[in-house]
Phi, psi and omega in degrees: 000079182291340182291345183264357188295331182275351182273155179269126179261164176291130182281156176303326179296314180293321180295318179297321177298321178293320181299316185267359184049049180274097186296326180295316179294320181297323180293336181276354181288151175285166180299315179300320180291320180293327182300327182288341185253006185302316183307316182288317182296319178296314179298323181295324182282327186268326186282149178293123184279153173281333181271114183257019183285164181290325181296320180290327178298321176293318178297323180296321177299320179295322179294314179301318179296323180294321183281340187295336182265005183254125184288326185292349180296326182298317180296324179290323177298322180294322178296324181286349182272000183283153176281094185287335178295314178294322180298319181294322179294316178298322179294321178295320179295322181294322180296320180294320180296317180293324178295324182285316184269350183102152186294340183274002184294138181272351181286146181213133177276325182291316184235122178230153175056058173287114182272332182234185175291169184299324184293313179295317178301317180296323181291321186271352187272156174276183185299312180301320181289325177299318177301317181293321180298310181295318181296318179297316181294320182291320178296323180297317179293319181295321177295319179293325178296317182294333182266358186276349179058039175086351179282130183283143175220158178244123184257119176277124183220123179298325186298323184262004184246337183289118182295338183289321188253016183298317183292319177297318179297321179295321178299313181299316182300313182296319181293317179301312183294324181289323183271337180237061185293331179285327179280326182237079175300137187297328178293319179293322177297318179297321179295321182290325182293339178294343186262007180237162177293145182062023183298322182296323181293314178301320182294318180296318178296319180298314180291323180296327179277348172230070190298332181293343183271007185302305182296322181296315180296316182296317181294321178297316180295322180289319182296324180272003185279176181276153177292326178236103191283335185276000182273346185219160177297318181298319179296319180292320179295321179295318179297316180297318181299316180292327177295319177297320179297318183288331175292328177289329181228070188297338181293338181259008185295317182290330176292321175297321178297323176297324176296322180299314181292322181297318182272347185057043177234154173054062180296329178297326178296316179301315180294317182298316177297323178293319178298318178298316181294321180297320179294323181285327184246050186294136178219122188284318188271321184284168177287129185288161179294329177297314178298316180296317183295308183293323177297319179297323178292318187273333184251004179286178183273350183273108181293329180296316179294319181298316179293319180299313182285327176297322176296323178298318180294313183297314180296324182294329179286335183276344182286146181254017180288171177298126190287330186294334179272353181280135178298321179299317179298317179298321179295315181296322181294319179295317178298319179296320179297319179295319180297314181292334182289340180252358178294146176301135183281328180247127183210125179279140181262355182281158181272145181293128179270172181295329181295335183284351183294332182287352181293160180298150185299328184268009178251129181225145176289345176267124178290138186263177175292149172288149183298326181286348180261354188294314182296319178297319179297319177297320179295321178295319179296317177296323179295315178295325175299316180294318180298318182278320185276327183258315184268354175076026179290132176257112184291147173285170179300320181294317178297317180298318180297312181293323178297316180295323178297318180292317183297325183266014175281164186247110182278167175289163183279078178229164176305323177293324178294321176298317179296318180297316180297317181298318179294318180297316180298316180292326179293323176297322178290320186285325185232071181293347179290346176294336177262104186242339184245158177302323179297318179293321179297317178296321177300318180295318181297318179298319180295319178294322178295322176298321178301317182295317183288325187270356188300313182295320180295317179300316183293319181288325183278318185283335183077016180260122181290318183275086183265175182283347178298321178294324179294319177301313179298317183296316179296319179299318179295319179296321178296318181294324180267005177060034177266071184292328178295325177295322177297317179298318177296320178297317180297311181298321180294319180291317180288339179078030180206152179263107180237158182271120178236123180280131179303329180296334180288349181265002186298315182294318178296326178297317179298315181298317183290311189281337185248332186252321189255302187239094168285165184296323180292322177295318178301312183295314180296320181291324184297322182292331182276350179292129181296149177288159180279120181289135179053050182297129178208176180291344178290339179271108183263177179095190184260120190246170176305328181298327178295319180293314181297319179301314181294321179294322177296319180297320181275001177061032182292323183296316180288327179298317185259012175056048178251125182280128181246357185304312184297321180296314181296319180297318179295321180293322177297325179290332182262061180231159177207173181270153355290147187295133177289133186293347183271351186291313182296314175301326178297313181296319181298314182288331177292317178298319179298322180288339176283319187270326185255122178294156180294330179208154179293330181289338181230079185292346180274355184282075179226163176276163181270141176284164175293137183284160181295323180295321178294323178295317179296327178300323180300320187265342183249353179077014179270123181250130180083186183254008183257016180055039176272115183262122179255169179282349184294133175246131178289149182290157177299329178297315179298318180295318180293323178294320177293321175299316177299321179297314184296311182297318179294322179297314180295321178294315179295325178298317177291322182291333182257021183300315181296316180297317181292323179293323178296328179268006180056042176241141178223083177299149184288136176266153178287142186289157179292330178296324177296315182296328181291333184273351180270124181283076188299310185295323178298317180294322180295322177296320178296320181293327180297325178281349182242029185302320183296324184272342184263001178062234182267008183294319182297314180294324179295319179294320178298319178299313179297322181293318180296331182278314189260335181227066182297336180289349175263003181238034179289135185300320180302323180295319180296318179295316179298321181295323177298321178292322183291323184261011183273203183294322181301322180297321179295320179295321179295322179296329178293334180272359184296124180252171178293333179298322180294325180284334186278346180287124182262162175302326178297317178297322178296319178299315179297323179294321179294322180295335180270006182301316180301336182262314184215138180259353189295313186296311181295326177297316181296317183293311183292331174295321176293324179296332180296344180275348181280157175284169183298317182292327178287341180277344187306317180299339182268357188297315184294320179295318181298311185288320183294339182259006181297329181297328179292334181286352181277347180293153181291149178095353179284126182300148181295329182296322178296316180298316181293322179292320176299318177301318180295316178296322181295318180294326176294314178297331181295340180280346183240333182218058188296314187295313179295320179298318181297315181299315179296321182292316179299315180294327182285331185265011176295148178296136179269107180250132183293143178064011177239122181284129181289138177277137177265111182278153176250173179301320181294320178300317184287332176285326177289319181228088181296339183291351174303329182302325184275354177273044183265180177302133184298337181292336178299328183294344178240023175239092189307314181301318179283330176294324177300318178296317181297316179296323178300315179294319180300314179300316181296316181288332173296317176295317180297324180295320178299312179295322182294315181292322178298315178296318179298320179297317178294324182290323189253354184296324185271350185288319182259013180293316181299318180293322178296317181296323182290323181286325180284305174065022180246137177289136179095352180247012183293331182268355185299316179302320179299313181298320180296317179296321177297317179295319179298319179297314179298321179295319179296316179296319180295317178296322180296313180295317183291326177296318177299318180295316181297319179295319180294321177295325177296322179296331180290342180286142179292146176282177181299321179296319180290326177294325180296332177269015178060039175256123179220159177300326183294317181292331180289340184248005181296326180295324180293322184269357176074028181240042182261132183265174182294320181293319179295320179298317180296318180293322180293326178291326182285326184239050183300324183294330180266001184246250188292336183255020183276168180296324180300316182298319181293320177297318178302317180296319178297316180294320180297323178298315180295316180298323177299315179298319181293319179295320179294319182293322181213095181301340179295332178296315178301317180295316181296316182297319183282335172288329175288324181087161176203168184309133184292340179291346177273350184299316176303323180290311184292318182292320182277331187265343181248105184301333184274010182292345178299340179293343179295335179299338181288328185245003177300318176304321178292323179292320178296330182282357179293148182285337182287131182294324181298319181291325178292319178298313181299321180298316183290320178296317178298318181296324180297320178289324179293324180296322178292319183284323184230084180280077184247162175305323179294322177296321178299316182294320179292322178296318178298321177298319180297318178298318178295320178297320178298319177297321180292317180296330179302328183275347185243343183279147173285175183299315182294315180292329180296318178294315182298324184278314191276333181301312179280341186265339182300321177298337180293334181294330179295320178295323178298315180293323179295319182283322187226087178306330179299343180276000187303312184297314181296320182290319178297319177297320179295319180297315178298320182294321179295318179298319179295321179295317180296318181296323180294329180287331183254011184295325183280345185262319182206156180254008183291345185278339183301317178301325180295316179298320180298316180297322180298317179297319179293323179296319181293322184281320183229076183292331184290331179288338182263353186295322182291320182294319183297335182280348183286123182297326181294327180291318182298316183290320181293323183291340183255357183274070181237130186283349185290134176259012180297132183302319181295324179294315178300321180294321177298317178297323178295322178297316181299317179295322180295316180297317180297320179294322178295320180295314178302317181296317182290322179294314179298325179294323179289000000 
């Protein structure tokens, strides 16, 4: 609004005085300044105040005194004397009339019979008519604004253009708005004033006389404004008006700028206000408000604001208007001035010669940036990156030249200087068009060479681990491997913004890097010399040496150029801490791959070297170097877990690549089992479990490797036990921990064990105190505990000692299971005089897990120690499976060529592999079944126990509900030898283990039952092993076996299963068994008939008890068996005929025989026959079976 430049605006001083009603300040104003504020001051002096205080009364007197000398006050007083109510009514009628007749109607109720122009009429009119003239003109403009639908128009009005009457018109306008606020809302009046000449001046006077409306007016103008203000005349006039308002009230300028960003309107206004503020608040060293504001718009999280301001930049470049008046041009000029203001003033243009290399690292022929300018320079670089990359700004030649000068300047060695160099380097990569001439290119090459030389000095001086040297290496590696997208990601990540970079724009930089600065061999050699990052963790951000080494390992640069990287990786793994850096696990994985897989088929030896076993032991034992020099330094748990991850991953990858390695005739060395035995794997896993949040994905990765390679360390029972040990109860126990518990040494515990035959008190006291210690604190006592277990097998040792030792053993099992198992197995060996006990190793026990069961026989009747033995057996069975699988993979390919040559037949090349797999499975099955058979044997009572009438059947009678009165009385008398005896407890422990084994592999259950075991154990196994129901699936197959013993065992097993599981499936199998028995009756010889039916006939009683519908079939079978037997002995004796007759009568009238059958004398008499003939005995057995069935059915009824 250039038309307003000659007019006097309200000064910030005057506006502030009006805002605060500071009468003293108002009195100090000059007459021209005071003239602009008269409407408000006159109304203030004449109107009745709401404030009745004495201070305001004094201020009012001062105002009246101030106004008394001003002539224009009289005209304003006259304006206030008008009847505004009548005026408002006439105005409302005129608005209705215009609305009815259309906005273009010339009729007016407010003003009629205009004989001259508005200016003359205004001059000749009195106060009421002047009010009507201005009101009529203003309403006309406001109506036209409301009907314009946002299209800007310019209204020519004499009243608002005549310089003679501007002040009088402004007085009228202010009085009208103040007295008729409902008719003339100040925001609508402000919007209308934008469409007339001198509108900004009128608007400022209006707001100055109503200072409280400043924010309301500004927000209304911004909300109704254009999204791009410099594109239209209306936008520019609105921007100018708001700038005048903010100059009048500069304290609110930044708040108005915030409204601009909030509404995403008038971007030019936001920049203009920032430029005004920057000029007023100039600061040489700090980052200017302009840089902060524009950077915030383009780099903020609000995508809408970013797009809006980017459009402003793009549109501003396309306009062909005079640039000096453009807000965008002013912004660019200001930024360029700021940039030039921090550039080094003295700068040598010559190239550094070789002789200059000897100069000190911190001395450069190029004068560097001042330290106080580095942060500002970094902010400017990021801003220009955002302007060019996000907003599409095309720099001028001058801007490009100055930017290149800034980017290639040399900052001091501070953290901010490191950041500046990294930003400059990435900006060169992102906007290579800034380098356009050979001189500029040479300048860039010299600067890059300086970066390489100064990198070590910068890192040592600034104390920043993530220096720009790693970024240089990383970019060089990406260029060599042609990973341009990775470079783009790196640049965007460093700059902190997502910008579009065309890969083709990097071609020249690629040539410079790969041919002039960093050849691949130079990159590889330099990377190894880069120091490792001390205490590497996720807290150290930026690009580190580990990123460079990882990329070089991926591209196989080390193996190509025969550079050893093992030592560097080992040192970096040792220098780690929590939280875990995310690049460590990928580094280990790619390192393992480079060890096992050659870089090329033509050179199979081109691989990296693995970490040595001694170096691995150093991590866990604290031995550094090869001279057994023990230092106080302890490696962090992070380093130990990472090395454990490396070993397990290496072994897994070695097994997975066996075929590939054999084809290339390579056999990388595997780590020895003795090394693995010395690593406390379970202890480390427990430590990792407590640090899951800080270790990222390392804990889950270790669990996966453990489940694959060491399944015996992932037993579910152990995890459950561990939860109990580390839960709330453990915390409560720790609260009870006394100094006595801590003072007991392993030597004292050993002495207490030696005194067990004499006194149990001391050992009881010590081990009770040990239960309060944590698992790791118990480790020193492990050897003493296990070596003295044999003494606990002697008679007279209290059960409490045994249970406490079991408890301590289970706690130790959570941190050192493998070593503990070996010590325990060796300690529990049977002590044979004059025979030296063999010391088994971990490897021995994995090859033959049954060694665990070759312990002292007394363990079989000591439940706490038997529990430990079963735990170890389960673990070693799992370990044996993993060991054999790994062994098969390791050795399968070694003898394959010789096998193929000897066979020489097409189609049989895979036969040896299949055979080896089958042999392994057969060995594992035999091993498992042997363990089960031995455990079942242990469940049988010994001769001494049989002498005390203890049997598995008697132990389970209570469970099956077949206990008689005499048995109950005897059990109450001898409870210790019956249900509460050690044998019963051992049987329960064994049944629990067998249940787990059957569930894990049902084939074991099938194999064991096809082998068979003593039938007296059937009540125990069926009732004690919940998974025995799976036997119903293979009993038909077992009955179909040709061996008579297996058929008998199948029917006896089925009889117990039917009682335990009375299911439809059991019924169908039982019916099948009855049919098979009927079929066998017709084919078996006399001797075999006796052998088969004598043990199986009692099973028919169980069938009838479980399934009454089988009664008829079973009775018919019994009669049929009796008839066959009778026919065989008919020629020898006739004594059998009465029995057959009785059987027929029993079948026809069972109810009549039920009372007789219950008579004990009848039972005894019917069996008192001296004949030993098998058929006769079988007939008597049939009779007894039928009687028992009848008794059962009658009792059931």
